DODRENVEX-983278 format. One line per field, with one value per residue: x, y, z of N, C-alpha, C, CB in turn; residue in one letter; residue number from 1. Coordinates in steps of 0.02 Angstrom, whole numbers, plus 50000, padded with zeros to 5 digits. Glycine has a CB too. Layout:
% DODRENVEX-983278
n_X = c(X, ...)
n_Y = c(Y, ...)
n_Z = c(Z, ...)
ca_X = c(X, ...)
ca_Y = c(Y, ...)
ca_Z = c(Z, ...)
c_X = c(X, ...)
c_Y = c(Y, ...)
c_Z = c(Z, ...)
cb_X = c(X, ...)
cb_Y = c(Y, ...)
cb_Z = c(Z, ...)
rest = c(A, ...)
nr = c(NUM, ...)
***
This chain:
% DODRENVEX-983278
n_X = c(50778, 50744, 50802, 50689, 50576, 50590, 50575, 50460, 50387, 50398, 50299, 50319, 50369, 50268, 50181, 50256, 50249, 50109, 50089, 50173, 50099, 49978, 50019, 50078, 49953, 49884, 49964, 49965, 49808, 49824, 49882, 49815, 49699, 49741, 49791, 49673, 49592, 49668, 49674, 49517, 49502, 49437, 49488, 49531, 49483, 49345, 49261)
n_Y = c(51284, 51186, 51012, 50938, 51001, 50977, 50836, 50814, 50868, 50780, 50637, 50490, 50500, 50527, 50406, 50317, 50359, 50341, 50205, 50152, 50210, 50135, 50006, 50000, 50040, 49917, 49832, 49894, 49864, 49711, 49684, 49754, 49670, 49534, 49554, 49591, 49470, 49384, 49434, 49419, 49292, 49126, 48994, 48848, 48731, 48790, 48799)
n_Z = c(49300, 49437, 49504, 49557, 49513, 49369, 49402, 49432, 49327, 49239, 49156, 49175, 49299, 49376, 49345, 49398, 49544, 49557, 49530, 49639, 49746, 49737, 49753, 49883, 49958, 49933, 49996, 50121, 50157, 50145, 50269, 50357, 50345, 50377, 50512, 50579, 50554, 50611, 50737, 50779, 50775, 50823, 50946, 50887, 50986, 51031, 50948)
ca_X = c(50736, 50781, 50791, 50620, 50523, 50602, 50553, 50377, 50350, 50399, 50242, 50347, 50379, 50200, 50155, 50284, 50225, 50042, 50085, 50196, 50051, 49927, 50059, 50082, 49889, 49862, 50013, 49923, 49757, 49809, 49924, 49751, 49649, 49780, 49803, 49598, 49577, 49711, 49634, 49463, 49500, 49408, 49515, 49489, 49428, 49298, 49213)
ca_Y = c(51231, 51135, 50947, 50921, 51038, 50935, 50773, 50825, 50887, 50702, 50597, 50443, 50500, 50527, 50360, 50280, 50363, 50322, 50132, 50140, 50206, 50077, 49949, 50021, 50048, 49852, 49790, 49903, 49827, 49651, 49694, 49758, 49614, 49482, 49565, 49588, 49387, 49345, 49460, 49389, 49206, 49090, 48954, 48774, 48705, 48823, 48784)
ca_Z = c(49333, 49484, 49476, 49582, 49456, 49315, 49414, 49466, 49259, 49192, 49162, 49195, 49380, 49413, 49320, 49441, 49607, 49563, 49539, 49706, 49796, 49726, 49788, 49968, 49977, 49926, 50050, 50196, 50160, 50164, 50330, 50406, 50342, 50415, 50582, 50601, 50554, 50672, 50825, 50794, 50762, 50869, 50947, 50880, 51039, 51060, 50872)
c_X = c(50777, 50766, 50727, 50571, 50536, 50583, 50476, 50345, 50353, 50336, 50265, 50346, 50321, 50157, 50192, 50259, 50152, 50047, 50122, 50133, 49991, 49965, 50056, 50023, 49870, 49902, 49964, 49850, 49757, 49852, 49856, 49710, 49686, 49772, 49722, 49584, 49609, 49676, 49567, 49456, 49463, 49457, 49484, 49455, 49363, 49241, 49166)
c_Y = c(51185, 51053, 50919, 50950, 50991, 50862, 50780, 50843, 50826, 50663, 50518, 50438, 50492, 50449, 50313, 50303, 50332, 50241, 50113, 50142, 50160, 50022, 49965, 50017, 49964, 49819, 49821, 49873, 49758, 49643, 49693, 49708, 49557, 49479, 49564, 49511, 49353, 49368, 49434, 49319, 49178, 49023, 48899, 48736, 48740, 48826, 48745)
c_Z = c(49366, 49459, 49515, 49542, 49395, 49344, 49402, 49372, 49209, 49212, 49173, 49266, 49401, 49399, 49372, 49521, 49600, 49570, 49616, 49773, 49794, 49779, 49855, 49988, 49989, 49998, 50142, 50206, 50198, 50235, 50385, 50402, 50380, 50479, 50613, 50598, 50609, 50735, 50835, 50768, 50843, 50872, 50934, 50943, 51068, 50993, 50897)
cb_X = c(50692, 50751, 50859, 50607, 50543, 50679, 50574, 50366, 50387, 50473, 50197, 50401, 50409, 50152, 50162, 50359, 50228, 49997, 50125, 50255, 50028, 49919, 50134, 50107, 49843, 49886, 50131, 49911, 49742, 49825, 49976, 49710, 49628, 49843, 49848, 49544, 49605, 49799, 49618, 49416, 49604, 49331, 49540, 49541, 49463, 49330, 49250)
cb_Y = c(51195, 51149, 50899, 50943, 51132, 50942, 50747, 50925, 50955, 50645, 50607, 50443, 50563, 50599, 50354, 50285, 50437, 50349, 50092, 50201, 50264, 50048, 49941, 50095, 50093, 49817, 49832, 49983, 49820, 49598, 49776, 49814, 49593, 49486, 49641, 49633, 49350, 49369, 49554, 49428, 49166, 49079, 48958, 48718, 48693, 48896, 48740)
cb_Z = c(49286, 49570, 49486, 49650, 49433, 49288, 49487, 49549, 49222, 49212, 49096, 49169, 49415, 49381, 49243, 49426, 49635, 49498, 49471, 49715, 49801, 49633, 49765, 49990, 49916, 49843, 50036, 50211, 50101, 50104, 50328, 50395, 50262, 50407, 50595, 50548, 50488, 50677, 50836, 50775, 50747, 50850, 50988, 50852, 51096, 51092, 50803)
rest = c(M, S, S, L, E, M, L, L, A, D, P, V, V, W, G, S, L, F, G, L, T, I, V, V, G, L, C, S, Y, Y, V, W, L, F, M, T, K, I, A, N, D, I, P, A, D, Q, K)
nr = c(1, 2, 3, 4, 5, 6, 7, 8, 9, 10, 11, 12, 13, 14, 15, 16, 17, 18, 19, 20, 21, 22, 23, 24, 25, 26, 27, 28, 29, 30, 31, 32, 33, 34, 35, 36, 37, 38, 39, 40, 41, 42, 43, 44, 45, 46, 47)
***
């Protein structure tokens, strides 16, 4: 059994990969949200 097969058979590795996927997804969403809000911001003198 290779080390990759051994890692992919371990449920702890799957849980860690799932958690990292969620964290990276949330980080990506917040980067997109802040960039969108900054790009669509109206300057204070035009409000």
